[in-house]
MISE-612973 format. One line per field, with one value per residue: residue in one letter; x, y, z of N, C-alpha, C, O, CB in turn; residue number from 1. Coordinates in steps of 0.001 Angstrom, whole numbers, plus 500000, padded with zeros to 6 digits. Glycine has a CB too. Example, Ala and Ser with C-alpha at 12.3 -4.5 7.8 and 13.67 -1.06 7.14 Angstrom:
// residues 2
resn	[a/s]
n.x	[513190/512850]
n.y	[494310/497750]
n.z	[507800/507080]
ca.x	[512300/513670]
ca.y	[495500/498940]
ca.z	[507800/507140]
c.x	[513200/512900]
c.y	[496700/500030]
c.z	[507800/507870]
o.x	[514236/513409]
o.y	[496681/501138]
o.z	[508465/508039]
cb.x	[511308/514084]
cb.y	[495527/499402]
cb.z	[509046/505725]
resi	[1/2]
This chain:
// residues 143
resn	[m/a/r/k/f/r/t/t/i/k/e/k/d/l/n/p/v/w/n/e/s/f/y/f/n/v/s/d/p/s/n/l/h/y/l/t/l/d/a/h/v/y/s/n/v/r/a/t/n/s/r/s/f/l/g/k/v/c/l/t/g/n/s/f/v/l/h/s/d/a/v/v/l/h/y/p/l/e/k/r/g/i/f/s/h/v/r/g/e/l/g/l/k/v/y/i/t/d/d/a/s/i/k/s/s/t/p/l/p/a/v/e/s/l/s/t/k/d/p/g/l/t/h/a/e/a/p/m/v/h/s/m/t/e/t/p/s/c/t/k/v/r/g]
n.x	[526091/529077/531587/534468/537057/539834/542547/544813/548231/550895/554068/557154/556799/556654/554809/552168/549659/546387/543806/541407/538083/535319/532051/529322/526258/523580/521050/519089/518608/517987/519530/522076/523700/524581/526443/529850/532902/535766/539146/541993/545536/548331/551746/553287/555488/557317/559316/558983/556374/554518/552699/552613/550817/550039/548286/544973/541897/538875/535644/532550/529071/527851/529630/529522/528923/526861/527232/527729/528998/531347/534789/538296/539515/542063/543022/544461/546376/545249/547049/548014/548785/550078/552825/553558/555475/554694/553523/551290/548997/545769/544184/540865/537852/534667/531297/527687/525277/522385/522316/521051/522374/524781/526372/526733/529990/531865/533353/536836/537946/539930/539428/537413/533936/532214/529566/526341/524554/522845/519599/519053/521113/520692/518833/517894/517180/518204/520421/523881/527057/530037/533422/536574/539804/542546/545114/547303/549653/552055/554360/556792/558400/561500/562771]
n.y	[577826/576483/575722/573995/574110/572965/573979/572663/571937/574038/573417/574859/577535/580892/582560/581304/579908/578955/578550/577245/576249/576769/576065/577332/576732/578921/578862/580623/583477/585997/586224/586704/588978/588550/586583/585386/585021/583401/583259/581546/581651/579594/578625/575746/573492/571075/569324/569206/568626/570629/573736/577265/580156/582582/584655/586125/586557/588186/588273/589931/589087/591221/592079/590308/589756/589718/587108/588155/590526/589861/589917/589217/590162/591636/591119/592426/590463/589876/590223/587994/589163/592254/592081/590483/589756/589145/589627/590190/589306/588144/586857/586800/585649/586209/585425/585559/583245/581940/579640/576590/574289/574180/572658/572431/572509/569724/569119/568268/564976/565080/567339/568545/569135/571685/571805/570247/567996/569923/570433/572375/572418/570918/572215/573286/575772/577702/580453/580369/580816/581541/580908/581592/580739/582368/584009/584314/586325/585912/586810/585881/587545/587840/589050]
n.z	[293604/293198/291006/289905/287521/285624/283674/281172/282022/281292/280535/281516/280458/280121/278997/278552/276351/276336/275086/275800/276563/278757/279858/281610/283152/283676/285710/286585/285106/286168/288389/287548/287974/290545/290387/290180/288384/288953/288245/288831/288874/288745/289352/288445/289998/288900/289871/292650/292810/293442/293760/293192/294049/291691/291056/290684/288845/289144/288040/287815/287368/286130/284231/282142/278725/275719/273248/270679/271247/272446/273209/273559/276608/278553/281801/284752/287027/290282/293220/295900/298301/299719/299701/297645/294780/292299/288999/286266/283598/282539/279775/278902/277435/277911/277788/277335/276240/274586/273207/272590/271845/273128/275774/279345/280770/281997/285079/285470/286406/288387/289796/292327/292389/293981/294266/294594/292479/290229/289218/287351/285561/283300/281872/278860/277852/279468/279920/278952/280385/278972/279191/278080/278417/277402/276543/278802/280548/282607/285031/287222/289628/291123/294151]
ca.x	[526685/530488/532164/535878/537598/541273/543111/546013/549449/551863/555388/558281/556292/556352/553681/551362/548394/545579/542713/540486/536774/534464/530692/528609/524838/522961/519671/518193/519261/517774/520574/523375/524511/525117/527443/531218/533781/537102/540185/543225/546704/549378/552960/553530/556881/557238/560268/558455/554939/553807/552332/552559/549771/550545/547298/543626/541020/537493/534701/531168/528097/527532/530579/529308/528270/526312/528242/528043/529840/532473/536169/539256/539963/543190/542798/545647/546229/545221/548033/547523/549023/550826/554242/553760/556220/554188/552685/550904/547610/545103/543239/539638/536699/533528/530051/526433/524590/521226/522414/520645/523264/525946/526133/527594/531224/531960/534659/537767/537864/540887/538974/536110/532895/531733/528107/525660/523968/521812/518693/519058/522213/520261/517786/518472/516864/518885/521608/525169/528192/531189/534697/537666/541104/543298/546525/547786/551052/552374/555775/557121/559562/562229/563289]
ca.y	[576716/576710/574626/574228/573497/573154/573918/571833/572580/574393/573246/575752/578550/582138/583193/580200/580149/577762/578400/576247/576830/576175/576576/577241/576973/579861/578387/581754/584667/587200/586252/586817/590033/588049/585560/585796/584065/583563/582502/581540/581267/578993/578138/574380/573081/569643/568568/569010/568374/571669/574891/578531/581052/583765/585720/585737/587535/587994/589028/589848/588812/592466/592298/589326/590382/588800/586500/589045/591635/589308/590015/588870/591290/591278/591581/592267/589496/590383/589527/587437/590122/593449/591780/589622/590385/588565/590510/589562/589516/586958/587180/586000/586012/585723/585912/584870/582786/581081/578570/575338/573183/574215/571987/572827/571737/568785/569268/567163/564067/565431/568540/568338/570138/572049/571823/568984/567997/570950/570082/573442/572254/570289/573049/573729/577149/578621/581040/579789/581723/580919/581493/581027/581158/582461/584379/584965/586709/585931/586881/585773/588404/587526/590288]
ca.z	[292890/292889/290220/289608/286320/285549/282325/281097/282537/280253/281124/281198/279534/280834/278319/278018/275665/276553/274122/276332/276850/279781/279784/282880/283003/284606/285757/286811/284552/286986/289415/286897/288585/291817/290117/289876/287734/289523/287546/289623/288086/289564/288724/288901/290135/288627/290682/294000/292671/294194/292951/293924/293567/291011/291115/290269/288200/289582/287213/288276/286324/285415/283134/281081/277572/274721/272387/269557/271735/273200/272738/274601/277422/279403/283164/285595/288109/291648/294037/297153/299373/299308/299586/296485/293684/291055/288188/285007/283181/282015/278705/278975/276613/278688/277203/277613/275041/274836/272221/273232/271477/274009/277050/280452/280881/283109/285744/285318/287553/289432/290482/292956/292256/295303/294304/294347/291139/290122/288120/286354/284626/282063/281284/277596/277512/280377/279302/279294/280480/278339/279578/277316/278903/276173/276511/280003/280577/284017/285302/288633/289852/292362/294723]
c.x	[528120/531032/533594/536274/539080/541716/544279/547195/550377/553252/556373/557887/555909/555188/552784/550096/547591/544545/541771/539191/536057/533108/529995/527152/524364/521483/518671/518867/519059/518820/521977/524270/525074/526258/528817/531934/535176/538067/541479/544366/547790/550593/553221/555021/556892/558128/559714/556960/554115/553449/552330/551556/550405/549570/545949/542939/539606/536592/533305/530247/527697/528442/530434/528503/527676/527429/528670/528958/531126/533801/537073/539679/541068/543019/544081/545373/546219/546205/547388/547687/549890/552313/554557/554465/555789/553381/552368/549466/547083/544088/542050/538597/535494/532260/528877/525822/523381/521168/522160/521561/524509/525577/527139/528824/531167/533322/535536/537700/538790/540437/537590/535166/532354/530219/527562/525052/522770/520895/518656/520134/521786/519177/518332/518198/517522/520114/522875/526179/529379/532429/535790/538960/542020/544769/546956/549245/551402/553881/555982/558433/560205/562901/564649]
c.y	[577085/575489/574995/573451/573810/573048/572935/572631/572831/574393/574299/576832/579797/582896/582119/580684/578856/577544/577270/576937/576050/576848/576313/577566/577932/579519/579516/583047/585929/587316/586445/587859/589632/587049/586161/584656/584363/582676/582657/581020/580783/578677/576752/574094/571562/568818/568261/568697/569367/572808/576131/579454/582282/584933/585221/586900/587195/588890/588859/589610/590044/592694/591284/589971/589300/588299/587439/590197/591154/589477/589561/590157/590797/591944/591419/591255/590227/589547/588994/588445/591264/593173/590857/590405/589856/589613/589788/589878/588220/587411/586238/586548/585388/586299/585049/584459/581955/579964/577224/574167/573121/573602/572471/571930/570830/568962/568052/566268/564458/566629/568275/569472/570412/572019/570410/569069/568939/570597/571153/573259/571625/571095/573716/575187/578162/579186/580354/580920/580965/581652/580808/581590/581189/582766/585081/585354/586885/585950/586794/586527/588006/588795/590190]
c.z	[292521/292168/289894/288365/286275/284099/282340/281627/281362/280896/280611/280195/280321/280218/277710/277324/275787/275460/274528/276724/277936/279696/281108/282645/284080/284632/285968/286341/285384/288095/288837/287570/289946/291617/289882/289168/288259/288756/288333/288758/289045/288704/289303/288919/290044/289565/292071/293992/293505/293248/293832/293239/292936/291099/290663/289578/288653/288746/287783/287086/285538/284221/282005/279966/276674/273814/271259/269965/272400/272474/273883/275305/278344/280763/283965/286700/289447/292454/295302/298288/298886/299124/298405/295381/292324/290312/286887/284683/282596/280975/278768/278016/277297/278068/277610/276281/275445/273795/272909/272896/272365/275344/278089/280491/282095/283755/285492/286542/288697/290256/291051/292633/293642/295394/294158/292963/291093/288959/287035/285306/283310/281345/280024/277277/278433/279683/279784/279414/279937/278797/278784/277863/277709/276381/277788/279836/282044/284190/286795/288827/291169/292854/295305]
o.x	[528345/530944/533904/535886/539526/541308/544677/547155/550614/553569/556415/558570/554956/554632/552655/549539/548058/544427/541387/539205/536172/533019/530067/526836/524702/520745/517513/519623/519879/518982/522963/525473/525964/526960/528939/531602/535709/537838/541997/544192/548127/550485/553360/555733/556525/557735/559949/556353/553154/553855/552083/551470/551217/549994/545788/543339/539184/536748/532924/530603/527248/528079/531146/527513/527954/528443/529853/529624/531914/533912/536652/540138/541014/542888/544732/544270/547064/546196/546340/546810/550382/553001/555715/554114/556454/552646/553094/548799/547841/543233/542210/538485/535321/532158/529042/525844/523361/520102/522972/521533/525220/524586/528253/528718/530506/534341/535036/537419/538476/541011/536695/535564/532065/529652/528238/525049/521802/521361/518264/520073/522469/518670/519155/518933/517410/520782/522925/526154/529689/532473/535915/539192/542253/545590/546972/549971/551072/554592/555396/559455/559535/563522/565176]
o.y	[577907/574366/576158/572298/574814/572134/572441/573861/571945/575265/574591/577022/579774/583790/582036/581727/577789/576428/576443/578085/574827/578058/575213/578569/577779/579841/579387/583652/586845/588387/586356/587639/590312/586709/587304/583483/585451/581473/583763/580066/581457/578486/576601/574414/570861/567737/567179/568525/568993/572826/576066/579512/582955/586084/584054/588057/586043/590111/587761/589897/589931/593418/591379/590655/588113/588973/587505/590784/591973/589211/589529/591109/589677/593164/590378/591199/591082/588318/589482/588560/591237/593948/590495/591546/590099/590392/588887/590624/587328/588250/585019/587758/584170/587506/583957/585222/581345/579408/576778/573150/572116/573985/572871/570724/571132/568957/566939/566762/564197/566903/567828/570637/569483/572189/569507/570137/568766/570474/570864/573892/571792/570666/574626/575784/579366/578473/579824/581870/579867/582882/579584/582796/580164/581849/586310/584748/587906/585175/587569/586167/587857/589524/591180]
o.z	[291632/292664/289637/288178/286831/283383/283395/281670/280541/281705/279416/279189/281099/280856/276489/277666/275389/274953/273702/277167/278023/279486/281656/282006/285253/283701/285569/287101/285314/288679/289569/287716/290458/292570/289441/289344/288038/288629/288483/287999/290018/287493/290517/287967/290987/290002/292609/295049/294177/292086/295036/292012/293570/291206/290304/289705/288556/288738/288189/285943/284397/283294/281005/280226/276848/273631/270925/269113/272872/271277/275040/274674/278852/280865/283871/287242/289711/292382/295727/299144/297758/298460/298199/295081/291317/290919/286467/285401/282214/281259/278695/277819/277264/277849/278153/275314/276514/273532/273719/273589/272357/275965/277753/280269/283088/283064/285323/287634/289858/291310/290334/292608/294397/296473/293664/292350/291834/287827/285904/284252/282300/280308/280121/276490/278201/278934/280894/278631/280399/278788/278814/277783/277068/276391/277848/279048/282647/283551/287550/288243/292191/292081/295812]
cb.x	[525855/531310/531341/536767/536869/542015/543572/546275/550155/551529/555917/559458/555073/557571/554175/550992/548608/544891/543271/541106/535921/535084/529914/529220/524052/523208/519518/517798/518756/516367/520534/523189/523689/524004/527032/531979/533706/537117/540360/543064/547217/548863/554180/552800/557523/557625/561574/558716/554611/554669/550946/553971/548819/550835/547731/542796/541157/537331/534751/530759/526883/527630/531988/528584/529276/525201/527714/526762/529057/532234/536522/540498/538780/544536/541633/546075/547366/543769/549200/548259/549675/550641/554731/552411/557714/553327/553392/551112/547493/544417/543920/539080/536850/533651/530156/525450/525543/519914/523808/519235/523681/526466/526220/526831/532443/531745/534477/539201/538183/542234/538959/536258/531764/532237/527543/524571/523547/522438/517292/519238/523287/519759/517280/517957/515389/519279/521680/525621/528439/531069/534946/537516/541647/542701/546804/547607/551333/551754/556390/557231/559162/563285/562395]
cb.y	[576356/577004/574348/573828/574003/572123/575338/571352/571698/575799/571846/574944/578014/583028/584180/579244/580575/577848/578137/575498/576873/576326/575931/578190/575659/581370/577365/581855/584913/587184/584972/587166/591292/587396/584734/586209/584159/583216/582991/580670/582462/577719/579116/573364/573594/569374/569337/570246/566930/572192/574687/579202/581459/583444/586901/585265/587511/588304/588563/591135/588192/593653/592253/588061/591264/589488/585197/589601/592486/587843/591486/588115/591913/591692/590808/593622/588443/590328/590454/586131/589441/594553/591153/589057/590163/587305/591886/588052/590681/586132/587098/585979/585519/586120/585961/585773/581968/581909/578583/574997/573315/575662/570452/572762/572665/567310/569480/567678/562666/565717/569768/568199/569676/573412/572734/568683/566567/572368/569854/574769/571425/568895/574117/572884/577345/577911/582535/578736/582223/580934/581361/581326/580214/583493/585269/584056/588023/584727/588166/584262/589916/586386/590767]
cb.z	[291628/294179/288912/290804/285035/286429/281831/279639/283635/279602/280827/280645/278726/280860/277227/279130/274144/277884/272717/277547/275589/281213/278610/283940/283064/284188/286853/288312/283167/287598/290216/285433/288731/292627/288921/291166/286152/291042/286059/290911/287207/290262/288959/288005/291494/287183/290806/294848/293093/295387/292278/293998/294714/289561/290268/291473/286609/291104/285729/289036/286919/286357/283663/281624/276774/273887/271804/268962/272717/273482/272267/274006/278242/278749/283831/286201/288069/292266/294385/297488/300571/300328/300864/295978/293869/291332/287915/285065/282148/283157/277320/280411/275102/280205/275691/278436/274131/274815/271525/272832/270017/274196/276888/281793/280964/282636/287260/285100/287114/288820/289526/294463/291281/295675/293196/295436/290724/289928/288656/287024/285251/282349/282303/276490/277535/281701/279598/278232/281955/276791/281108/275802/280024/275309/275319/281221/279736/284738/284731/289102/289859/292138/295744]
resi	[1/2/3/4/5/6/7/8/9/10/11/12/13/14/15/16/17/18/19/20/21/22/23/24/25/26/27/28/29/30/31/32/33/34/35/36/37/38/39/40/41/42/43/44/45/46/47/48/49/50/51/52/53/54/55/56/57/58/59/60/61/62/63/64/65/66/67/68/69/70/71/72/73/74/75/76/77/78/79/80/81/82/83/84/85/86/87/88/89/90/91/92/93/94/95/96/97/98/99/100/101/102/103/104/105/106/107/108/109/110/111/112/113/114/115/116/117/118/119/120/121/122/123/124/125/126/127/128/129/130/131/132/133/134/135/136/137/138/139/140/141/142/143]
């Protein structure tokens, strides 16, 4: 089940702070170690309505912790290739919770979900993976 979510765009900000949260339902907790959370960072160019890839952070399900142990961790952005001059980090707080009052996030209409409707998404007792995009620091370096 691949789902895509998009944060708001921060205009003209080299050190944006989002403080946005996304919740993902894990229908089978025994498969948690097979799951990954990929966060991609782009720079939007408003004049040309285009974007350039700055980097990504990939976390495996093994690194997800319980809510009580969750803290914001800063991860270096992985570059697209060896010739990329982009550098930066992304602050994420990712945790697992079994709080039944938390519902899975709904993708924004502008972003397609790659999965079909999964009946496990409404299962209230399934653990939730919470991802909070907080304080990235991305710098695009020109050579």
